[in-house]
C-alpha positions in Angstrom: 0.0 0.0 0.0 2.9 2.4 0.8 4.3 1.8 -2.7 0.8 2.5 -4.2 0.5 5.7 -2.1 3.9 6.9 -3.2 3.1 6.2 -6.9 -0.2 8.1 -6.7 1.5 11.0 -4.9 4.2 11.2 -7.7 1.5 11.2 -10.4 -0.4 14.0 -8.7 2.7 16.1 -8.3 3.9 15.5 -11.8 0.6 16.1 -13.5 -0.1 19.2 -11.4 3.2 20.8 -12.6 2.4 19.8 -16.2 -1.0 21.4 -16.1 0.1 24.5 -14.3 2.8 24.9 -16.9 0.1 25.1 -19.6 -1.3 28.2 -18.1 1.6 29.6 -16.2 -0.2 29.6 -12.9 -1.2 27.2 -10.1 -4.2 25.0 -10.7 -7.4 26.8 -9.4 -10.3 24.9 -7.9 -14.1 25.3 -8.0 -13.9 27.3 -4.8 -12.2 30.2 -6.6 -14.6 32.8 -7.9 -14.6 36.3 -9.3 -17.3 38.9 -9.5 -18.8 39.7 -12.9 -19.8 43.1 -14.2 -23.3 42.5 -12.9 -22.1 41.8 -9.4 -22.7 38.0 -9.6 -20.0 35.5 -8.9 -18.5 33.2 -11.5 -16.8 30.0 -10.3 -13.7 28.8 -12.1 -13.8 25.2 -13.0 -10.6 23.4 -14.1 -11.5 20.7 -16.7 -9.1 18.2 -18.3 -10.0 16.7 -21.7 -8.6 14.5 -24.4 -9.4 16.6 -27.6 -11.9 14.6 -29.6 -15.4 15.0 -31.1 -16.4 12.4 -28.5 -16.6 15.4 -26.1 -18.4 17.8 -28.5 -20.9 19.1 -25.9 -18.0 20.5 -23.9 -16.6 22.5 -26.8 -20.1 23.7 -27.9 -20.9 24.9 -24.4 -17.6 26.7 -24.1 -17.8 28.4 -27.5 -21.4 29.4 -27.3 -21.1 30.9 -23.8 -23.3 28.3 -22.0 -20.9 28.0 -19.1 -20.8 31.7 -18.6 -24.6 31.8 -18.7 -24.6 29.2 -15.9 -22.1 31.1 -13.7 -19.0 29.1 -14.4 -15.7 30.0 -16.1 -14.1 26.8 -17.6 -10.4 26.5 -18.0 -9.7 23.6 -20.4 -6.5 21.6 -20.1 -5.7 19.0 -22.8 -4.2 15.7 -21.5 -2.9 12.7 -23.4 -4.9 10.2 -21.3 -7.9 10.4 -19.0 -6.4 7.7 -16.8 -3.4 9.8 -16.1 -5.5 12.7 -14.9 -7.6 10.7 -12.4 -5.1 11.2 -9.5 -5.4 15.0 -10.0 -9.2 14.7 -10.1 -9.3 12.7 -6.9 -6.9 15.1 -5.1 -8.9 18.2 -6.0 -6.3 19.7 -8.4 -8.8 19.2 -11.2 -12.5 19.6 -10.9 -13.8 17.7 -13.9 -12.6 15.4 -16.6 -14.0 14.3 -20.0 -12.3 11.1 -21.2 -12.5 7.5 -22.1 -13.0 4.9 -19.4 -10.2 2.4 -18.8 -9.2 -0.5 -16.7 -6.9 1.9 -14.9 -9.9 3.8 -13.7 -11.2 0.8 -11.9 -7.7 0.0 -10.5 -7.4 3.6 -9.3 -10.7 3.3 -7.5 -9.8 0.0 -5.9 -6.6 1.7 -4.6 -8.7 4.3 -2.8 -8.9 7.2 -5.2 -12.3 9.0 -5.0 -14.1 10.3 -8.1 -17.5 10.0 -9.7 -18.8 9.2 -13.2 -21.6 11.7 -13.6 -22.4 11.6 -17.3 -21.9 10.0 -20.7 -20.4 11.5 -23.8 -20.2 10.2 -27.4 -22.3 7.2 -28.2 -21.9 4.7 -31.1 -24.5 4.6 -33.9 -24.4 0.8 -34.4 -24.7 1.4 -38.2 -22.1 -0.5 -40.2 -22.5 2.1 -43.0 -22.2 5.1 -40.7 -20.3 4.1 -37.6 -17.8 6.5 -36.0 -15.8 3.4 -34.9 -15.2 0.2 -36.9 -13.5 -3.1 -36.5 -11.6 -3.5 -39.8 -10.1 -6.7 -41.1 -6.8 -6.5 -43.1 -7.8 -6.8 -46.8 -5.3 -9.6 -47.3 -6.9 -11.6 -44.5 -10.3 -10.8 -45.8 -9.5 -11.8 -49.4 -7.9 -15.1 -48.5 -10.9 -16.0 -46.3 -9.0 -16.2 -43.0 -10.9 -13.2 -41.5 -14.3 -12.5 -43.0 -16.3 -12.2 -39.7 -15.7 -11.3 -36.1 -15.9 -15.0 -35.2 -12.8 -15.6 -37.4 -10.7 -13.4 -35.1 -10.1 -16.2 -32.5 -6.4 -16.5 -32.0 -5.7 -13.4 -34.2 -3.9 -10.1 -33.5 -6.1 -7.0 -33.2 -4.8 -3.4 -33.0 -6.5 -1.1 -30.5 -5.1 2.2 -29.3 -4.0 1.9 -25.7 -4.2 -1.8 -25.6 -6.7 -4.2 -24.0 -7.3 -2.1 -20.9 -8.1 1.1 -22.8 -11.4 2.3 -24.2 -10.5 0.7 -27.6 -9.9 -2.6 -25.9 -13.3 -2.5 -24.4 -15.0 -1.7 -27.7 -13.2 -4.6 -29.3 -14.3 -6.8 -26.5 -17.9 -5.6 -26.8 -17.9 -6.6 -30.5 -16.2 -9.9 -29.8 -18.9 -10.8 -27.3 -21.5 -10.7 -30.0 -19.6 -13.6 -31.7 -19.1 -15.5 -28.4 -15.4 -14.5 -28.0 -13.6 -12.8 -25.1 -10.4 -10.7 -24.9 -8.5 -13.8 -23.9 -9.4 -15.4 -27.2 -7.5 -12.8 -29.1 -4.3 -10.8 -28.8 -4.9 -7.1 -28.5 -1.9 -5.1 -29.7 -1.4 -1.5 -28.6 -1.0 0.5 -31.9 -1.4 4.2 -32.2 -4.2 5.2 -34.5 -2.0 6.8 -37.3 0.0 3.6 -37.4 -2.9 1.3 -37.9 -3.1 1.4 -41.8 0.5 0.3 -42.0 -0.1 -2.5 -39.4 -2.9 -3.8 -41.5 -1.0 -3.5 -44.8 2.1 -5.3 -43.5 0.2 -8.1 -41.8 1.4 -7.1 -38.3 -2.2 -7.4 -37.2 -5.2 -9.2 -38.7 -7.7 -6.4 -37.8 -7.8 -3.0 -36.2 -10.4 -0.9 -34.3 -10.2 2.4 -36.1 -12.2 5.6 -35.6 -13.5 7.9 -38.4 -12.2 9.6 -40.5 -9.2 7.3 -40.7 -11.5 4.2 -40.8 -13.2 5.6 -44.0 -9.8 6.2 -45.6 -8.6 2.7 -44.9 -11.7 1.2 -46.5 -11.7 3.6 -49.3 -8.0 2.8 -50.1 -8.8 -0.9 -50.2 -6.6 -1.6 -47.2 -9.4 -3.3 -45.1 -13.0 -4.3 -44.8 -15.4 -3.5 -41.9 -16.4 -6.7 -40.2 -18.0 -5.3 -37.0 -19.0 -2.1 -35.2 -19.9 -1.4 -31.6 -23.6 -1.7 -30.8 -25.9 1.3 -31.0 -25.9 3.5 -27.9 -22.6 2.2 -26.5 -20.8 5.0 -24.7 -17.3 4.2 -23.3 -16.5 7.8 -22.4 -18.0 10.3 -20.1 -17.8 13.1 -17.5 -16.0 12.6 -14.2 -16.0 14.8 -11.1 -13.7 15.0 -8.2 -15.4 14.5 -4.8 -14.8 18.1 -3.7 -16.2 19.6 -6.8 -19.2 17.3 -6.9 -20.3 18.8 -3.6 -20.3 22.4 -4.9 -23.2 24.3 -6.6 -20.9 24.8 -9.6 -21.0 21.1 -10.3 -24.7 21.3 -11.3 -24.1 24.6 -13.1 -21.3 23.0 -15.2 -23.4 20.0 -16.0 -26.4 22.1 -17.0 -24.2 23.9 -19.6 -22.9 20.6 -20.9 -26.5 19.5 -21.5 -27.2 22.7 -23.4 -24.3 21.8 -25.6 -25.6 18.3 -26.1 -29.0 19.8 -27.1 -27.4 21.7 -29.9 -26.0 18.5 -31.3 -29.3 16.6 -31.6 -30.8 15.9 -35.0 -29.7 18.4 -37.7 -27.5 20.1 -35.1 -24.9 17.4 -35.7 -24.2 18.8 -39.1 -24.8 22.5 -38.3 -22.1 24.6 -39.9 -21.5 26.7 -36.7 -21.2 23.6 -34.6 -18.8 22.0 -37.1 -16.6 25.0 -37.1 -16.4 25.0 -33.3 -15.5 21.3 -33.3 -12.9 21.7 -36.0 -11.1 24.4 -34.0 -11.4 22.5 -30.7 -10.0 19.3 -32.1 -7.7 20.7 -34.7 -9.4 18.8 -37.5 -10.2 19.8 -41.0 -13.8 21.0 -41.2 -14.2 19.4 -44.6 -13.4 16.0 -43.0 -15.8 16.6 -40.1 -18.6 17.4 -42.5 -18.6 13.9 -44.0 -17.3 11.8 -41.2 -19.8 9.6 -39.2 -21.0 11.5 -36.1 -21.2 10.3 -32.5 -24.6 10.8 -30.9 -25.3 12.1 -27.4 -27.9 11.3 -24.8 -30.0 14.5 -24.5 -29.4 14.6 -20.7 -25.9 13.1 -20.9 -27.1 10.5 -18.4 -24.4 8.0 -17.3 -24.7 4.3 -18.2 -24.1 2.1 -15.1 -24.8 -1.0 -17.2 -21.8 -0.1 -19.4 -19.6 0.4 -16.3 -20.6 -3.0 -15.0 -19.9 -4.5 -18.5 -16.4 -2.9 -18.6 -15.5 -4.2 -15.2 -16.6 -7.7 -16.0 -14.7 -7.7 -19.3 -11.5 -6.4 -17.8 -11.6 -8.6 -14.8 -12.0 -11.6 -17.1 -9.2 -10.4 -19.3 -6.8 -9.7 -16.4 -6.5 -5.9 -16.9 -8.1 -5.2 -13.5 -6.2 -6.1 -10.4 -9.0 -6.5 -7.8 -11.0 -9.8 -7.6 -14.3 -8.6 -6.1 -16.3 -6.3 -8.5 -16.7 -2.8 -7.3 -19.9 -2.3 -9.3 -21.3 0.8 -10.8 -22.5 2.1 -7.5 -18.8 2.8 -6.6 -18.6 5.2 -9.6 -21.9 6.5 -10.9 -23.7 9.5 -9.7 -26.8 10.3 -11.9 -28.1 13.2 -9.8 -26.6 15.9 -12.1 -28.2 14.5 -15.2 -31.5 14.0 -13.4 -31.5 17.6 -12.2 -30.2 19.2 -15.4 -32.2 22.2 -16.3 -34.4 22.1 -13.2 
């Protein structure tokens, strides 16, 4: 336990310095506030995020002033991995985090770090013709008949960014389950997304989980064929709060603004030109690419999905990515009061 505590303390110190370096100042908390011109107080909320259209409501709310309307000033800090930011979240050096869920999240909780999953973010469409995430077989493997379906992946190598314990690993596992396979039936290889086309072309892997727009390019170039997609409504990312922030009025105000952002992305809002421009700037993507790429969907109230949390824990425990042996269960993570009270 002492070794674990020292490791966590080191992560907190290192990440705190890294984030402070981004702004040139110490990390503020939700208890910091400043008066506005009208005399009301605005609470500063420090939010870490992994830049991606998965978290579109965050960028829409920021650009359109919904946070300001709800009395919060958001300071966004980009991070490489949501897992790495959890120690800062638990220690109060960050207030909120939008990121993908991972086995590391469960391990951190079992080691005593406190945080809450309060909302969902991008959801899968389940449409093989219009999915933001696809499991793609290498074209050579597809053409020779060795991998023409998910069931054929038993014993094969599959590329997933972050490896088996990352969000990509879970999405692969969720697709495998539909064919009666588990993570232990395949070999998940940690390959960065830009390197996946080459991994498929060279035969380094038999399949890869790839997100749009790269997935469309791989298929269009004849380098692979889609053999599976995550089920409709699957959301493996979300909004996390630190325990101190969750107890403040600003926590609901922040969430209310996120829900406003999600409302703007429903229906035709997903292809609205103003929204696309905001997302292009926030994620450093070409707006022309965003126009045609498959879009994630968003729960109107950004409600969390405890069933998915339970599924993740079950999959990662069976695969050996989680270190504890007794399930924590969604109750250890999920707090749906913010989505339930949004707009009230």
